[in-house]
Structures are given as structure tokens and as C-alpha cells.
Residue, then its C-alpha position, 0 to 999 in steps of 0.5 A: m500500500h502506497t503513502v498518499l503524496f498530496t492531500d488535494r490539488a491545492d496542496a499539491g500546488r503549494q509543494l510544486s511551488e517550492a520546486l519552482r521558486h528558482l523561476a520567479k526571477d524569470d517573470p513567468v506566465v503559469l498556464g494550467l491544463p483544464r480542468g485539474g491542472v488549474p487548481v494546481a497552477y493557481q497555487v504556483a501562480q500566487a507563490l511566484d506572483a505571476p499571472l495565470d492563464v489556462i492552456v486549452v489543447r485539443k487532440l486531433g484523433v485518427p478517425y476510427q481510432p480517435e484515442l490514437g493522436f496525430g496532432a494537436i491544435g491550440e489557440g492562435g491557429v497553432r497546430v502541430l502534427s505527427e507526420d509519422i502517425i499521419r502516414r501510418g494511420r493513412v490519414g489523408p489531407a481531407d481527414v486532418d481538416a475535418v477533424q481539425r474543424t470539429e476540434e477547433a469549435e470545441l477549443a473556441r467554446q472551452a477557451g471562451r467559457f474558461r476565460a469569461g470574456r478575457r484575452r489570452l495572455p500573450l507568450d511571446g518571449r516569455t518563460a511559460i510554466v505548464i502545469d497539470d495535476g499529474i501525468a498518465t501517459g504524458a500525451t496531452a502535456a507533450a502537445a501542450c508544450r508544443v502549442v506553448r512553443a508555437q505561441g511564442a514562449a522563449r522557454v517552456v517548463l513543464a511541471v507536475p506533482v506526480a508521473p510514472p517513471d516512464a512518462a517522466a523520462r519521455l516528457r524530459t525532451a518535451a520542455d526545456e525544463f521538467v519538474c516532477l515532485s515524485t516518480p513512483y514505480a507502483f503507479s497505476a493512476v494519478g488519483e491514487w496519490y491524492r487523498d481528494f482527487s474529486q472532479t474539478s468543475d468548470d465553474e471552479v476553473i472559471s472562478l480561479l482564473s477570475q481571482a487570478a486575473g483580478g488580483t493585480a488590480e485589486r492590490a493596485g487599487a486597495t490603498a485608494a479604495g480601502t477606506r471607501a469600501s469599508r465605509a460603504a460596506r458598513d453603512t449600506g451593505g457590501t463587501e470589504e477585505v478585513r484584517i482580523e487580529a487573532g492572537p499573534v497573527r492577523l487573518t484575511g478575510d471578506l466581510t459582506r454586510t447586507a443591512a445594518g444589524a443583520p446576523v453574520v455567518m462566519f465560515a470555517h473551511g476545511s483543510g485545502s480550501s480557502r476563504r475564496s472556495p467557490r463552494n463556500r462562495a456559492v453558499a455565501a451568495t444564497l445566505h446574502r440573498a436571504g439577508l445574511g451577511t457572511l465573513l469568509f476568512d482564512l484560520l491559518t496564514p499561508a505559511e501555516e497551511a503548508d504544515r499538515a499538523k497545523v491543518f488538523d490542529i482543531d484546537t488552534l482552528a476553533r481558538r482562532l474562530a473564537e478570537a475571530t468572533r470576538w473581533l467581529r463582536a467588538r466592530e459591531a453588535v450582531p447575532i453570529g452563526y457558524f458555517g464549517a466544512s470538513t475539518g472547519a466544522a470540527a473547528a465551528l462545533r469546538a468554538a460553539a462550545y466555548p462557554d462564552a460562545d453565544i452563537g445562534a446556529v451551526v451548519s456543517r457541510g460535509g464536516r468532521p464533527d467527531l473531530a470536535g471531541h465527544s465531551l465538547l459536542a455535548a456542551v454545544q448550545a447552538p442549534t446544529l444542522l449536519i449536512v452529508g452526502s448519501a455517497d459519502t459514507l465514511v463521513l456519514g457514519l462519523n456524523r451519526q456518531a457525532q450527532s448522538a453526542l450532541t444535546c442541542e437541537n440538531r438535525l442530520e440532513i442526507v443529500p441523496g447521490a451526493t459525495h464529499l464535495f457535493e459536486e453532483r448536479g443540484a447537490l450544492d444548491t441543496v446544501s445552500a438552501l438547507a443552510r439558508d432555511w436553518f439560519t433564517r429560522h433560528f435568526h427569526l428571519l423570514p426565508a427568501 
């Protein structure tokens, strides 16, 4: 039995960043292969303070044997062909043109959707770092490197968290530099080296690219706009970036106020996630429409997130959450609730059990309430809703056990067919509606 190398794609990206730090001085462009490569690439781009884009490549498959690629196309009219496979596969010029027309339409659709109207970043004369979440055969990654070079990149670096040794050997000639954190011999699939290898959705890719594109502009205007945003958010509703004093550290958060005096739900996310999680932001948007404010923030600093021991240190996470709660109460007197996901749910329940907590309601999404501790669960007084997917069988069992320890008003809601991250169609909408109804009921608000 092998050892898991990465918690999830975000963790893999943070580890890969360390191996790529020497490239920061080259002013690189980071390119993620969709969909799974983009969350990895996002972390690298953040660490190197580099722009992030998606590299969309479509394989050109031999007719009647489409799994065999005779070439690939990329944006900007780039086409790379394998004359040897064309000859051996007896692919005629008309076949090449027909396959290319079909793939061009899909390439344009994907690129347009992922970028949401933004232009492709120019690569002329730049160092391009091509990133995927792992390598199986390496065909797509090799094609991406060829496309990037044809788009004008002066230097091409291919970087992946994990790959089989034979594919890694082949790929060393596909780029000017090949960076791979691990090449295990007992390799059968990329996903076996991740604890969480759930599918990356198009919406997550879109969100990460949008955040990366807006980051530089947001930082440039932060000083001038910060005071205005803070005043507007507090007085008339809106979102402001806040700095929260939590013991020896300062935590960054996004505070959204819908109206003066409206309850605020504080989000405690799980390992490998952040306040920018598309899933938590989707839930928060539903709460906003119901008149609830939200505070999404990171319980650990970026340096601490790289330490796996701190990620699962529920006591520290709960203490930070309690300190952030006191910070919010000192700022304005509003009712407060907690929304926790994964390990964040354990932190939320433990913080809610503190004698001075005074939390109005708690919701756990795919949480690990068992990590809060049996005795502290019994001390929770806030009405608690546990939401788990029916296909998340291990976590469902742990939630049933934790529920038996709760003495407060509580309910376990099981979302049919949903897995741990609620990526199935409609599953997250169900979570959002359940959370909204729980909070509006216990804060005595009318449902939206």
C-alpha cells in the first residue's frame, strides 16, 4: 500500500511551488491544463506572483481510432502534427481538415467559457510554466508544450506533482525544463496519489482564473479604495477585505454586510481550501439573498497552511475562530452563526462549545464533527445542522456518531447521491437551501 503524496490539488500546488521558486526571477506566465491542472497552477501563480492563464489543447484523433492522436491544436491557429502517425494511420488531408474543424469549435467553446471574455495572455518571449495535476501517458502535456512553444514562448517548463517513471523520462525532452515532485514505480493512476481527487468543475476553473486575473488590479487599487469600501460595507451593505487580529497572527477575510444589524455567518473551511472556495462562496451568495451577512476568512496564514499538523490542529483552528468572533463583536453587535466544512466544521463546533460563545446556529457541510471531541459536542448549545452526502459513507457514519453526542437542537440532513464535495448536479444548491433555511429560522428571519 502506497503513501498518499498530496491532500488535494491545492496542497499539490503549494508543494510544487517550492520546486519552482527559482523561476520567479524570470517573470513567468503560469498555464494550467484544464480542468484539474488549474487548481494546482493557481497555487503556483500565487507563490511566484505570476499571471495565470489556461492552456487549452485539443487532440486530433485518427478517424475510427480517436484515442490515437496524430496531432494537436491550440489557440491562435496553432497546429502541431505527427507526420509519422499520419502516414501510418493513412490519414488523408481531408481527414486532417475535418477533424481539425470539429476540434476547433470545441477549443473555442472551452477557451471562451474558461476565460469569461478575457483575452489569452501573450507568451511571446516569455517563460511559460505548463502545469497539470499529474501525468498518465503524458500525451496531452507534451502536446501542450509544443503548442506553447508555437505560441511564442522563449522557454517552456513542464511541472507536475506526480508521474510514472516511463512517462517522466519521455517528457524530459518535451520542454526546456521538466519538474516532477515524485515518480513512483507502483503507479497505476494519478488519483491514487491524492487523498481528495474529486473532479474539478468548469465553474471552479472559471472562478480561479477570474480571481487570478483580478488580483493585481485589486492590490493596485486597495489603498485608494479601502477606506471607501469599508465605509460603504458597514453603512449600506457590501463586501470589504478585513484584517482580523487573532492572537499572534493577522487573518485576512471578506466581510459582506447586507444591512445594518443583520446576522453574520462566519465560514470555517476545511483543509486544502480557502476563503475563495467556489463552494463556500456559492453558499454565501444564497445567504446574502436571504438577508444574512457573511465573513469568509482563512484560519491559518499561508505559511501555516503548508504544515499538515497545523491544518488538522482543531484546537488552534477553534481558538482562532473564537478570537475572530470576538473581533467581529467588538466591531459591531450582530447575531453570529457558524458554517463549517470538513475540518472547519470540527473547529466551528468546538468554538461554539466555549462558555462565552453565544452562537445563534451552526451548519456543518460534509464536516468532521467527530474531531471536535465527544465532551465538547455535548457542550454545544447552538442549534446544529449536519449536512452529508449519501455517497460519502465514511463521513456519514462519523456524523451519525457525532450527532448522538449532541444535546442541543440538531438535525442530520442527507443529500441523496452526493459525495464529499457535493459536486453532483444540484447537490450544492440543496446544501445552500438547507443552510439558508436553518439560519433564517434560528435568526428569526423570513426565508428568501
